[in-house]
SEVEX-381483 format. One record per residue (C-alpha): residue number from 1; chain; x, y, z. Coordinates in steps of 0.001 Angstrom, whole numbers, plus 524288, in hexadecimal, padded with zeros to 5 digits. Example, Ala and Ser with C-alpha at 12.3 -4.5 7.8 and 13.67 -1.06 7.14 Angstrom:
<rs>
R_num_chaine_c1_c2_c3
R_1_A_8300C_7EE6C_81E78;
R_2_A_83566_7FBDC_81BE4;
</rs>
This chain:
<rs>
R_num_chaine_c1_c2_c3
R_1_A_BA463_BF16A_B8C2D;
R_2_A_BAC47_BECD9_B9718;
R_3_A_BA405_BE51A_BA228;
R_4_A_BAA27_BE861_BAF43;
R_5_A_BA4A3_BE1AE_BBAEC;
R_6_A_BA6FC_BE830_BC8C0;
R_7_A_BA52D_BE1AA_BD542;
R_8_A_BA229_BEADD_BE069;
R_9_A_BAA82_BE563_BEA37;
R_10_A_BA874_BE5D5_BF958;
R_11_A_B9A6C_BED08_BFB3D;
R_12_A_B9E15_BF355_C082F;
R_13_A_BAB28_BF8DE_C0210;
R_14_A_BAC70_C0301_BF80A;
R_15_A_BABAD_BF9D4_BECCB;
R_16_A_B9E45_BFC02_BE77B;
R_17_A_B9F42_C0BA7_BE8AD;
R_18_A_BAB5A_C0AB8_BE0E6;
R_19_A_BA67E_C0222_BD6BE;
R_20_A_B998A_C09D0_BD3E0;
R_21_A_BA0B6_C16C5_BD4D3;
R_22_A_BAA61_C11FA_BCA8E;
R_23_A_BA03D_C0B01_BC1D6;
R_24_A_B98C9_C1810_BC265;
R_25_A_BA3E5_C1DA5_BBB57;
R_26_A_BA975_C12E0_BB3A3;
R_27_A_B9E09_C1097_BABD7;
R_28_A_B9E6E_C1E1F_BA6A8;
R_29_A_BA532_C1A7C_B9B63;
R_30_A_B9C5A_C0F73_B97A6;
R_31_A_BA524_C05F7_B9344;
R_32_A_BA35F_BFB5B_B9D0A;
R_33_A_B983C_BF3CC_BA380;
R_34_A_B98DD_BF2D8_BB194;
R_35_A_B9427_BE7AE_BBA3C;
R_36_A_B9463_BE98C_BC90F;
R_37_A_B952F_BDC25_BCFFD;
R_38_A_B8E8D_BDF03_BDEA6;
R_39_A_B83AB_BE241_BE623;
R_40_A_B7984_BE880_BDEE7;
R_41_A_B72D7_BEDD6_BE9CE;
R_42_A_B7DB9_BF3A8_BEF21;
R_43_A_B8283_BF7B4_BE215;
R_44_A_B76CF_BFFCB_BDFF9;
R_45_A_B7500_C0685_BECB4;
R_46_A_B8167_C0AF2_BEB61;
R_47_A_B7EDC_C10C5_BDD53;
R_48_A_B7466_C1771_BE387;
R_49_A_B7C9F_C1C96_BEEF6;
R_50_A_B878C_C223B_BE5FD;
R_51_A_B7D8E_C28B1_BDD04;
R_52_A_B857D_C2061_BD130;
R_53_A_B7989_C1E5C_BC96F;
R_54_A_B7EA3_C1143_BC40D;
R_55_A_B76BB_C08C3_BBB83;
R_56_A_B786B_BFCCE_BC2B3;
R_57_A_B7050_BF175_BBEF7;
R_58_A_B6E57_BE50F_BC816;
R_59_A_B6C4C_BDB59_BBE0B;
R_60_A_B73ED_BD262_BB49C;
R_61_A_B70D3_BDBE5_BA8FF;
R_62_A_B7BA3_BDF71_BA09D;
R_63_A_B829F_BEBC1_BA5A9;
R_64_A_B8443_BF74E_B9D2E;
R_65_A_B8D3D_C045A_B9D5F;
R_66_A_B814E_C0A7B_BA55D;
R_67_A_B7CD9_BFF7B_BABF2;
R_68_A_B8508_BF86E_BB67F;
R_69_A_B818B_BEAC8_BBB20;
R_70_A_B8216_BE60E_BC7FA;
R_71_A_B832E_BD736_BCD31;
R_72_A_B8473_BD010_BD767;
R_73_A_B8820_BC30E_BD852;
R_74_A_B8306_BC088_BE664;
R_75_A_B7542_BC15D_BE3CA;
R_76_A_B721F_BC7C5_BEF95;
R_77_A_B73DE_BD695_BF45D;
R_78_A_B7D8A_BD99B_BFFB5;
R_79_A_B79BD_BE1CC_C0BE7;
R_80_A_B7980_BF100_C0A0F;
R_81_A_B802C_BF3E3_C16E7;
R_82_A_B8B76_BE94D_C16C7;
R_83_A_B9786_BED3A_C1F8F;
R_84_A_BA312_BF058_C1AC5;
R_85_A_BABA8_BE266_C16BC;
R_86_A_B9EB5_BDB42_C1941;
R_87_A_BA10E_BCD33_C1624;
R_88_A_B958A_BCD1C_C0C38;
R_89_A_B9AEC_BD953_C0440;
R_90_A_BA942_BD12E_C0368;
R_91_A_BA1C4_BC575_BFE4D;
R_92_A_B9AC4_BCD2B_BF4C1;
R_93_A_BA63F_BD306_BEF79;
R_94_A_BADAE_BC7DF_BED58;
R_95_A_BA234_BC175_BE5E4;
R_96_A_BA03E_BCCA2_BDF67;
R_97_A_BAF90_BCAE9_BDA06;
R_98_A_BAE09_BBEA2_BD555;
R_99_A_BA1E6_BC000_BCEF5;
R_100_A_BA754_BCB49_BC7B4;
R_101_A_BB3E2_BC2B0_BC50F;
R_102_A_BAB44_BB642_BBF42;
R_103_A_BA3EF_BC126_BB747;
R_104_A_BB020_BC457_BB18E;
R_105_A_BB485_BB69C_BAE81;
R_106_A_BA85F_BB29E_BA802;
R_107_A_BAADF_BC071_B9E49;
R_108_A_B9E47_BC6AF_BA4C5;
R_109_A_BA58D_BD2F6_BA7C9;
R_110_A_BB3FE_BD7A2_BA1CF;
R_111_A_BB897_BDDE1_BAFAE;
R_112_A_BB718_BDB4F_BBCD3;
R_113_A_BB9D9_BE7D2_BC63E;
R_114_A_BB7D6_BE4F8_BD5BA;
R_115_A_BB57C_BEE54_BDFC4;
R_116_A_BBC90_BECFF_BEDF2;
R_117_A_BBAE5_BE1D8_BF5D6;
R_118_A_BC08C_BE05D_C0298;
R_119_A_BC939_BD5A2_C0528;
R_120_A_BC880_BD404_C142C;
R_121_A_BB9E6_BD515_C12FF;
R_122_A_BB938_BC903_C0A1B;
R_123_A_BC29B_BC1E5_C1139;
R_124_A_BBA97_BC4F7_C1D2F;
R_125_A_BADBB_BBEEE_C16A9;
R_126_A_BB4BE_BB2C9_C1608;
R_127_A_BB9C1_BB37F_C0832;
R_128_A_BC800_BAEB6_C03D4;
R_129_A_BCCBE_BBBD4_BFCF3;
R_130_A_BD939_BC14A_BF9B7;
R_131_A_BD50B_BCAAC_BF013;
R_132_A_BCD1D_BCDA7_BE395;
R_133_A_BD7D1_BCA02_BDA41;
R_134_A_BDBD8_BBDC5_BE052;
R_135_A_BCC3C_BBB5B_BE122;
R_136_A_BCA02_BBE74_BD2CF;
R_137_A_BD71C_BB58F_BCE7B;
R_138_A_BCFBD_BAAE3_BD436;
R_139_A_BC427_BAC6A_BCE98;
R_140_A_BCA2A_BADCF_BC2D4;
R_141_A_BD351_BA1F5_BC53B;
R_142_A_BDFEE_BAA05_BC1B1;
R_143_A_BEB3C_BABAC_BCB30;
R_144_A_BF278_BB37A_BBFF0;
R_145_A_BECAB_BC0F9_BC4D3;
R_146_A_BF2F8_BCDA9_BCBDD;
R_147_A_BED03_BDA11_BD162;
R_148_A_BF05F_BE781_BCA7D;
R_149_A_BED7E_BF3D2_BCFAF;
R_150_A_BEEB6_BFE8D_BC6BA;
R_151_A_BEAF2_C0D71_BC663;
R_152_A_BEEBC_C1C03_BC2D7;
R_153_A_BF20F_C272A_BCA2C;
R_154_A_BEC39_C35D8_BC756;
R_155_A_BF607_C36A5_BBC7C;
R_156_A_BF341_C2B71_BB588;
R_157_A_BFF02_C2330_BBA89;
R_158_A_BFBA2_C1489_BBBBE;
R_159_A_C0074_C0A76_BC59A;
R_160_A_BFD8F_BFC7D_BBFDA;
R_161_A_C016A_BF2AB_BCDFE;
R_162_A_C00A6_BE3C8_BCAE3;
R_163_A_C0345_BDC53_BD7D4;
R_164_A_C0860_BCE38_BD7DA;
R_165_A_C03CA_BCB60_BE5F7;
R_166_A_BF5BD_BD18D_BEB62;
R_167_A_BF067_BCFDD_BF7E4;
R_168_A_BFB22_BC8DC_BFF8E;
R_169_A_C0247_BCBD6_C0D09;
R_170_A_C0E01_BD157_C0B2D;
R_171_A_C171A_BC807_C1070;
R_172_A_C10E0_BBE68_C0681;
R_173_A_C151E_BC5EB_BF983;
R_174_A_C2253_BC192_BF844;
R_175_A_C1CCB_BB2F5_BF8D1;
R_176_A_C1271_BB473_BEFE4;
R_177_A_C1B12_BBA6D_BE50C;
R_178_A_C1E89_BB104_BD954;
R_179_A_C24F5_BB2FC_BCC7A;
R_180_A_C1A6C_BAE1B_BC598;
R_181_A_C0FD3_BB757_BCDB2;
R_182_A_C18D7_BC230_BCB02;
R_183_A_C1B2C_BC011_BBC27;
R_184_A_C0B0D_BBCF7_BBACF;
R_185_A_C08B5_BCA30_BC12B;
R_186_A_C11DD_BD20F_BB86A;
R_187_A_C0AEA_BCBCD_BAC15;
R_188_A_BFE86_BCFC9_BB0C5;
R_189_A_C01E9_BDDDD_BB397;
R_190_A_C0788_BDE4C_BA5B4;
R_191_A_BFC11_BDAF5_B9FC9;
R_192_A_BF484_BE311_BA7A1;
R_193_A_BFB87_BED53_BA2C7;
R_194_A_BF90C_BE9C7_B94AC;
R_195_A_BE996_BE71F_B9835;
R_196_A_BE9DC_BF57F_B9B81;
R_197_A_BEF5E_BF8A3_B8DCB;
R_198_A_BFC50_BFE9E_B9376;
R_199_A_C06C1_C00E5_B88D8;
R_200_A_C102D_BF94A_B91BE;
R_201_A_C1057_BEF8D_B9C7D;
R_202_A_C1B2D_BF134_BA4B7;
R_203_A_C1B21_BEA46_BB24A;
R_204_A_C234A_BEE65_BBCCD;
R_205_A_C2603_BE3B1_BC81D;
R_206_A_C26EE_BE687_BD5E2;
R_207_A_C30A2_BE180_BDDE8;
R_208_A_C2B75_BDA39_BEB06;
R_209_A_C3641_BDE59_BF529;
R_210_A_C3AAD_BEDC9_BF887;
R_211_A_C43C6_BF247_BEB9C;
R_212_A_C3E89_BE681_BE522;
R_213_A_C4733_BDDDB_BED6D;
R_214_A_C55E6_BE4E7_BEC40;
R_215_A_C5B68_BD8F3_BE495;
R_216_A_C55B3_BD072_BEF20;
R_217_A_C5A68_BD5FE_BFAA2;
R_218_A_C4CF5_BD9A1_BFF01;
R_219_A_C4686_BCD7B_BF9A1;
R_220_A_C45EA_BC22D_BED39;
R_221_A_C392A_BC444_BE634;
R_222_A_C3E76_BCD68_BDCEB;
R_223_A_C4911_BC458_BD8EE;
R_224_A_C42A2_BB7C5_BDA61;
R_225_A_C329C_BBA87_BD778;
R_226_A_C31BB_BC924_BD11B;
R_227_A_C3CDF_BC9A2_BC8DC;
R_228_A_C3ABE_BBC06_BC1C9;
R_229_A_C2C5B_BBF5A_BBEC0;
R_230_A_C309A_BCBF8_BB912;
R_231_A_C39B2_BC5E8_BAFA2;
R_232_A_C2FAF_BBAC8_BADB2;
R_233_A_C2588_BC529_BA7E7;
R_234_A_C304C_BCD2C_BA018;
R_235_A_C32AB_BC0F2_B98BA;
R_236_A_C24E3_BC049_B95F8;
R_237_A_C269E_BCE1D_B90C8;
R_238_A_C212C_BD559_B9BE1;
R_239_A_C256F_BE2F9_B9EC9;
R_240_A_C28E8_BE03C_BAD58;
R_241_A_C3382_BE624_BB3FF;
R_242_A_C3711_BE34B_BC25F;
R_243_A_C378B_BDF1E_BCD89;
R_244_A_C392C_BEDFE_BD099;
R_245_A_C3896_BF628_BDDD6;
R_246_A_C29D8_BF867_BE061;
R_247_A_C2BB4_C063E_BE5BB;
R_248_A_C33CB_C0AB9_BD9C7;
R_249_A_C2B50_C01B3_BCF97;
R_250_A_C1DF8_C07D2_BD2B7;
R_251_A_C23D8_C161E_BD0B1;
R_252_A_C2908_C1100_BC246;
R_253_A_C1CA7_C0B71_BC0EA;
R_254_A_C1447_C1865_BC616;
R_255_A_C1A7A_C202E_BBA3C;
R_256_A_C17FA_C1755_BB031;
R_257_A_C24AD_C0E05_BAE97;
R_258_A_C1D15_C0142_BB239;
R_259_A_C0D80_BFED9_BADF8;
R_260_A_C0CD4_BF5AD_BB897;
R_261_A_C1367_BF174_BC5B2;
R_262_A_C1380_BE394_BCAEE;
R_263_A_C1294_BE43A_BDA34;
R_264_A_C15CB_BD8C1_BE08D;
R_265_A_C0CAE_BDBDA_BEC6C;
R_266_A_C0003_BE354_BEF86;
R_267_A_C03D1_BEFB8_BF759;
R_268_A_C10BB_BF026_BEE82;
R_269_A_C08B0_BF3F9_BE2BF;
R_270_A_BFCFE_BF996_BE88C;
R_271_A_C01E8_C0432_BF17C;
R_272_A_C086A_C0A43_BE4CE;
R_273_A_BFC0F_C08C7_BDD1C;
R_274_A_BF3C6_C0EAD_BE678;
R_275_A_BFAE0_C1943_BE8F1;
R_276_A_BFA94_C1D23_BDAC1;
R_277_A_BEBDC_C1927_BD82A;
R_278_A_BE5CB_C1728_BE49B;
R_279_A_BD896_C1CC5_BDF69;
R_280_A_BD93A_C1658_BCFC1;
R_281_A_BE038_C0893_BD3C2;
R_282_A_BDA72_BFDF8_BCD31;
R_283_A_BDD7F_BEF18_BD0A6;
R_284_A_BDC61_BE5E4_BC4FC;
R_285_A_BDCEA_BD70A_BC57D;
R_286_A_BE98B_BD351_BBAAA;
R_287_A_BE70B_BC59C_BB548;
R_288_A_BD7F5_BC0EE_BB710;
R_289_A_BD037_BBB51_BA9C8;
R_290_A_BC92E_BC91B_BADA3;
R_291_A_BCA11_BD7EE_BB0A6;
R_292_A_BC985_BDBA1_BBEC3;
R_293_A_BCCC3_BE7EE_BC504;
R_294_A_BC99C_BEEE2_BD205;
R_295_A_BCADE_BFB07_BD824;
R_296_A_BD69A_BFBC6_BE05C;
R_297_A_BD24C_BFEE7_BEDCA;
R_298_A_BC990_BF730_BF8D6;
R_299_A_BBCD6_BF876_BFE73;
R_300_A_BBE87_C045B_C053B;
R_301_A_BB483_C0080_C1149;
R_302_A_BB7BD_C0E2C_C17F4;
R_303_A_BB183_C1617_C0CD5;
R_304_A_BA7C4_C0CCB_C0802;
R_305_A_B991E_C1135_C07A4;
R_306_A_B9CE3_C1F51_C072B;
R_307_A_B9CF9_C2129_BF9E3;
R_308_A_BA9B7_C2717_BF62E;
R_309_A_BB244_C1D11_BF283;
R_310_A_BBB23_C2060_BE698;
R_311_A_BB7A3_C15D5_BDB21;
R_312_A_BC396_C1BC8_BD4A9;
R_313_A_BCA46_C0DCF_BD5DF;
R_314_A_BBDDD_C0535_BD16D;
R_315_A_BBB5C_C0E65_BC599;
R_316_A_BC995_C0CC0_BC250;
R_317_A_BC81B_BFD67_BC390;
R_318_A_BBCE6_BFE4C_BBA58;
R_319_A_BC29A_C063E_BAFE6;
R_320_A_BCF34_BFCFF_BB126;
R_321_A_BC461_BF0F3_BAE3C;
R_322_A_BBE20_BF7C6_BA43A;
R_323_A_BC987_BFAAE_B9DAD;
R_324_A_BD05B_BECFE_B9DFF;
R_325_A_BC3C1_BE60C_B9A47;
R_326_A_BC27F_BEF25_B8E24;
R_327_A_BD0F3_BED1A_B8BE5;
R_328_A_BCEAD_BDE3B_B8AAE;
R_329_A_BC544_BDD6C_B8143;
R_330_A_BCF07_BE38C_B77AB;
R_331_A_BD321_BDA47_B6DA6;
</rs>
């Protein structure tokens, strides 16, 4: 039975709500043990408010399919009436992610699902923070990681998008690209396809510039960085194609010609993905020594506390974590 840890995220956002709602649905198959990492008092109160009837146990007992353990590394309860983006909530959210990652590294959990945090609130609270992907990479002492966003539309058509760079200003992207980084991300994307059990692992690689640089007329990165990285990946028997114009590549990937797309920067990859699967998208951190997924949305302060947050993306993140955890145990 897979052991799935779930951090509650920023308490002043929708993280706790979507986490509890998603667990209530995910536990119906009885195939996983769930451990919530967050504030027990807040979780119990929210469980009652939403009438979810989850069997929450605020102790260190072994959880089961009908019993959900909730633990906190803080050792104290947060105030119930924190303002949105409060520093206390931001610092707690970071502590819960760290605790979950450390439990995975110790082998206590098979996967970690992280509810949304708010980067601006965390930085304002005095914590140097780029993103959860970067934080988890640092905790795991690895730099060979990448963010993959994946989801399907209502007709079962998938997009899987790996990002070479993530949270950078657009003007800094070109300088951040290297042959090694592009090649590494291609390899991680191909391995992700295999981990998902796909029959093929064909990776389409976007160019950085419009029309993939037009032979150098609109930029040189395709010829000096991206192209050589694709060739290097091909020499390792990876089915990679590119660089290609992103506007055409996403069309072909959407109709099934490619199993994953490599995007050079954040919005190049996430805009098409969210167009296809805004409510079902999942963020999967590739290259970590443990499984980590998260919903592909933020804290949504504007609807927090109203009980109307959609848990679909969180549920998809939990289901993917469970699928990968079960798959990793196969001989």
